[in-house]
Structures are given as C-alpha cells and as structure tokens.
PAVEXGU-663381 format. One line per 4 residues: number of its first residue (from 0); their letters; for each residue x, y, z of C-alpha. Coordinates in nm, 4 decimals. Each point is the difference from the previous one (the first is absolute). Layout:
BEGIN
NUM) a) X/Y/Z  ...
***
This chain:
BEGIN
0) mkln) -20.0291/-20.6569/-6.5895  0.0565/0.3415/0.1647  0.0760/-0.0322/0.4050  -0.3961/0.1827/0.1315
4) ellg) -0.1612/-0.2469/-0.2665  0.1612/-0.3071/0.1659  -0.0469/0.1038/0.3589  -0.2692/0.2672/-0.0342
8) dpaw) 0.2130/0.2178/0.2203  0.3340/0.0392/0.0154  -0.0097/0.1181/0.3329  -0.0533/-0.2462/0.1982
12) lfdl) 0.3733/-0.0985/-0.0787  0.1348/0.2932/0.2354  -0.0517/0.0418/0.3398  -0.1402/0.3201/0.0209
16) gfpi) 0.2120/0.2935/0.2039  0.1137/0.3526/0.0034  0.1082/0.1836/0.3098  -0.2360/0.3061/0.1603
20) hrlr) 0.1915/0.3024/0.0775  -0.0199/0.1495/0.3361  -0.0989/0.3757/-0.0538  0.2838/0.2055/0.0919
24) spia) -0.1274/0.2417/0.2327  -0.3718/-0.0027/0.1917  -0.3151/0.1669/-0.1645  -0.1524/0.2268/0.2541
28) hper) -0.4425/-0.0033/-0.1425  0.0839/-0.3648/-0.2903  -0.3941/0.0147/0.0583  0.0390/0.3532/-0.2321
32) ldwr) 0.1379/-0.1963/-0.3131  0.1922/0.2834/-0.1021  0.3259/-0.1750/0.0321  0.2154/-0.1831/-0.2685
36) ldde) 0.2042/-0.3207/-0.0740  0.3292/0.0676/-0.2161  0.0618/-0.2478/-0.2434  0.1841/-0.2229/0.2852
40) ykip) -0.2869/-0.1560/0.0602  -0.1072/-0.1422/-0.2667  -0.0238/-0.3445/-0.0275  0.0499/-0.2625/-0.2796
44) alss) -0.2185/-0.0145/-0.2859  -0.0473/-0.3843/0.0276  -0.3785/-0.0173/-0.1962  0.3205/0.0355/-0.2914
48) lngg) 0.0711/-0.3455/0.0638  -0.3487/-0.1625/-0.1400  -0.0121/0.2852/-0.3099  -0.2607/0.1867/0.2415
52) krfa) -0.1852/0.3305/-0.1185  0.2633/0.3129/0.1838  -0.1627/0.3536/0.0534  0.1192/0.1110/0.3412
56) emli) 0.2957/-0.0330/0.2091  -0.0255/-0.0721/0.3927  0.1948/0.1660/0.3020  0.0140/-0.1914/0.2984
60) awns) 0.1080/0.1446/0.3543  -0.0633/-0.0478/0.3548  0.1304/0.1023/0.3204  -0.1471/-0.0184/0.3827
64) dglf) -0.3229/0.1407/-0.0613  -0.0705/-0.2109/-0.2820  0.0025/-0.0862/-0.4034  0.0111/0.2454/-0.2608
68) fhsl) -0.0713/-0.0319/-0.3684  0.0338/0.1702/-0.2901  -0.0776/-0.0496/-0.3354  0.0380/0.1731/-0.3638
72) lqap) -0.2610/-0.0418/-0.3026  0.0931/0.1203/-0.2899  -0.3097/0.0974/-0.2403  -0.0752/-0.2127/-0.3054
76) vgka) 0.1422/0.0972/-0.3937  -0.2978/0.1973/-0.0597  -0.1531/0.0813/0.3448  0.1756/0.2881/0.1552
80) asla) -0.2054/0.2144/-0.1036  -0.2811/-0.1021/0.1193  0.1309/-0.0537/0.3839  0.0817/0.3626/-0.0108
84) agsl) -0.3421/0.1125/-0.1380  -0.2251/-0.2568/0.3211  -0.2099/-0.1430/-0.3300  0.1011/-0.3679/0.1774
88) psks) -0.1800/-0.1522/0.2118  0.0153/0.0789/0.3847  0.0310/-0.3124/0.1441  0.1633/-0.2714/-0.1612
92) llls) 0.2921/-0.0587/0.1573  0.0713/-0.2852/0.2020  0.2816/-0.0864/0.2188  0.0984/-0.2834/0.2228
96) vyid) 0.2589/-0.1198/0.1525  -0.0349/-0.3112/0.2398  0.2829/-0.0012/0.3687  0.1437/-0.3325/0.1940
100) trws) 0.1430/0.2175/0.2677  0.2419/-0.2953/0.1363  0.0225/-0.1629/-0.3252  -0.0016/-0.4141/-0.0005
104) pgvh) 0.0341/-0.1071/-0.3891  -0.1779/-0.3628/0.0767  -0.2908/0.1326/0.1330  -0.3213/-0.0590/-0.2945
108) rats) -0.2101/0.1267/0.2184  -0.0590/0.4304/0.1254  0.1196/0.0375/0.3352  -0.0953/0.2647/0.2643
112) fchr) 0.3614/0.1333/-0.1099  -0.1918/0.0582/-0.3819  -0.1797/0.2978/-0.0507  -0.1994/0.0924/-0.4209
116) fdfi) -0.0297/0.4169/-0.0149  -0.1925/0.1354/-0.2355  0.0193/0.3487/-0.1300  -0.2633/0.1555/-0.2029
120) lnrp) 0.1600/0.2484/-0.2016  -0.1835/0.3221/-0.1522  0.1954/0.1800/-0.2883  0.1551/0.3302/0.1265
124) tesk) 0.0298/0.2572/-0.3042  0.1999/0.3623/-0.0442  -0.3121/0.1902/0.1548  0.0417/-0.2591/0.3003
128) pmar) 0.3589/-0.1948/0.0299  -0.0351/-0.2204/0.3221  -0.3469/-0.2093/0.0005  -0.0253/-0.1912/0.3135
132) ghge) -0.0662/-0.3761/-0.0456  -0.1804/-0.1830/0.2969  0.1871/-0.3784/0.1154  -0.2122/-0.2741/0.1580
136) lnpi) 0.1674/-0.3032/0.1376  -0.1175/-0.3067/-0.1692  -0.0414/-0.3586/0.0709  0.1733/-0.2603/-0.1873
140) qrar) -0.0946/-0.2564/-0.1284  0.0043/-0.3930/0.1771  0.1137/0.1938/0.2970  0.1164/-0.2019/0.3638
144) aapa) 0.0484/0.3030/0.1305  -0.1020/0.4246/-0.0346  0.2135/0.2681/0.0954  -0.1088/0.2699/0.2310
148) aihp) -0.2550/0.1673/-0.1125  0.1352/0.3772/-0.0957  -0.2604/0.3055/-0.0108  -0.0050/0.1505/-0.3857
152) ndis) 0.0805/0.3110/0.1450  0.3780/-0.0828/0.1122  0.0819/-0.1095/-0.4145  0.0629/0.2719/-0.1345
156) vamc) 0.0685/-0.0273/-0.4253  -0.0207/0.2950/-0.2217  0.1027/0.0128/-0.3964  0.1196/0.3249/-0.1718
160) fipd) -0.0018/0.0934/-0.3243  0.3900/0.0717/-0.1515  0.0643/0.1226/-0.3041  -0.0572/-0.3383/-0.3031
164) gyei) -0.1534/-0.2553/0.3321  -0.0840/-0.0027/0.3239  0.0944/-0.0478/0.2741  -0.0332/-0.2514/0.3155
168) kayl) 0.0827/0.0658/0.3924  -0.1250/-0.2330/0.2890  0.0800/-0.0538/0.3572  -0.0919/-0.2597/0.1847
172) rgdt) 0.1533/0.0587/0.3471  0.1714/-0.3222/0.2164  -0.2373/0.0681/0.3139  -0.3127/-0.1116/-0.1904
176) ltgf) 0.2094/-0.3149/-0.1573  -0.0225/-0.3041/0.2053  0.3315/-0.1371/0.0283  0.1813/0.2879/-0.1223
180) spee) 0.3444/0.0352/0.1989  0.2712/0.0537/-0.2846  0.2056/-0.0146/0.1955  -0.0119/-0.4317/0.1984
184) fqei) -0.1310/-0.0309/-0.3923  0.1854/0.1405/-0.2852  -0.2277/-0.2380/-0.2967  -0.3282/0.0709/-0.0919
188) gify) -0.1949/-0.0705/-0.2422  -0.1540/0.1887/-0.2166  -0.1921/0.0294/-0.3396  -0.2040/0.2287/-0.2457
192) tind) -0.1919/0.0199/-0.2934  -0.0745/0.3463/-0.1949  -0.3715/0.0181/-0.1921  -0.1156/0.2388/-0.2206
196) svfg) -0.2483/0.0669/-0.2270  0.2426/0.2236/-0.1722  0.3503/-0.1570/0.0200  -0.0904/-0.3810/0.0246
200) nqti) 0.1601/-0.1869/0.2936  0.2809/-0.0907/0.1371  0.1099/-0.2280/0.2890  0.3661/0.0712/0.2296
204) artl) 0.1299/-0.3969/-0.2076  -0.2387/-0.3439/-0.0805  -0.3026/0.0339/-0.2426  -0.3351/0.0943/0.1361
208) qspy) -0.1214/-0.4034/-0.0515  0.2446/-0.0005/0.2643  -0.1226/-0.1062/0.3537  0.0736/0.3158/0.2116
212) fedp) -0.2842/0.0887/0.1223  -0.0016/-0.2730/0.1972  0.3247/-0.1912/0.0642  0.2530/0.2106/0.1388
216) svwc) 0.3053/-0.2255/-0.0937  -0.0131/0.1027/-0.3644  0.0110/0.4144/0.1242  0.4326/0.1818/-0.0094
220) rgnl) 0.1936/0.0478/0.2696  0.1009/0.2296/0.0675  0.3337/0.1482/0.2605  -0.0530/0.2524/0.2501
224) lqsp) 0.3156/0.1326/0.0329  0.0690/0.1243/0.2966  0.2331/0.3269/0.0120  -0.0060/0.2729/-0.3420
228) d) 0.3244/-0.1282/-0.2671
***
C-alpha cells in the first residue's frame, strides 16, 4: 500500500513551513500592481507531497507596507490559443488566501488574527492584458472572533495575460491586517486555494478534503525573514 493510500495525505507527516523574503527595495505605489516578484520569492511546491494537481507557482513577499502575492499559471496543453483569443469564461477563477498574522499552530478555531480573502478575477486577453479583480474579506467557519473589517477598495488584485498563461498579483496592506506586526511577530499562518474552470483546483498543501476552511492549525507556517538576503 502506498503512503498516500495509507495516510490519505502524507503531508500530515511534515511541519509545512517556509521562509517569506522581505522585498529588497520599497515599492512606491504597490496598489498599482505594476511590480513583479523574482524567483527568490517563490515558495516550495508543498502540494506535490500528496500528488495534488499543480499548474501554478506562487511567490510571496513582505515589507512593512504589507504582503505581496504573485502567482504564475501555465495554460493546459491545447488551451494557449483559447487564452489569447479571449474565448474562455471571463469570470471563472477564484483565489482564496488565508492568513493568520500571529501563527498559533495549536489553535483549531480562527481568532481575530485570522483572515480569509476571496479574490474573484476577470480573465484578461491579449487586447486587454490586465484586468482588475474584486477582493473581499469573508468569515471563516466556526471562528471564535473576526478581524477588523476591510473595505474592498483597500484590497488590490489583478489578473494579467502572459504568453501561454496568466499571472495573478495581489497586495494586502499591512495596516488593514489585524495583528500584522512583522518586526514583533515573525511567523504567520498561510494557506491558499485556486479554483478555476480551465486550470482546475490547487492548494498550497494538503488536500481539498482537509479542514483548511475552518481550522488554522492545518495552514502552513511562513517565516518573515527580517532582512533581504
């Protein structure tokens, strides 16, 4: 019997953590989303532990202004021409990001430091290479407490057309994240899911059957490195 058949998800054997690098230089207007993250900000492909589908690379960075997410999605075989032609559904991709600004691995119900952001993305085309999306802070199931409300206008997210695929960029301001204090609390909990009618489903780790939507203890640990390498 294979390990994944015995355990359901071999990722339970591991402490799923990784470093999140600080940006080397400040960005004047991060909400414009005209920045790109280099490969040094790429997080590990933890979903490969359970054989989960992988079509996207995720890059994450931070500085005192907030958190930066950059995902690169490679088109499935035979879909690149459809992407360019703009013949795919315009709104069929949802990125959800879960953040605990003060990582607490033994806590199974969300606290006021736990956030769930849902990003609904508009699919761009060659003629319109960048399409702004819509972001919301939504409740976490069974949460003990909720973070402070965030106005959707304070959430910046967009999907951009690139050869043979897309990229997603999102920026979350630090002053809108309850408890975000990277100099004092260097470990955060983090999880993401991507659900798309064309690409499929991908998680940062574990499987879609895990209780990530209500239990922060199954999220991954991100270590906010205090100085750029």
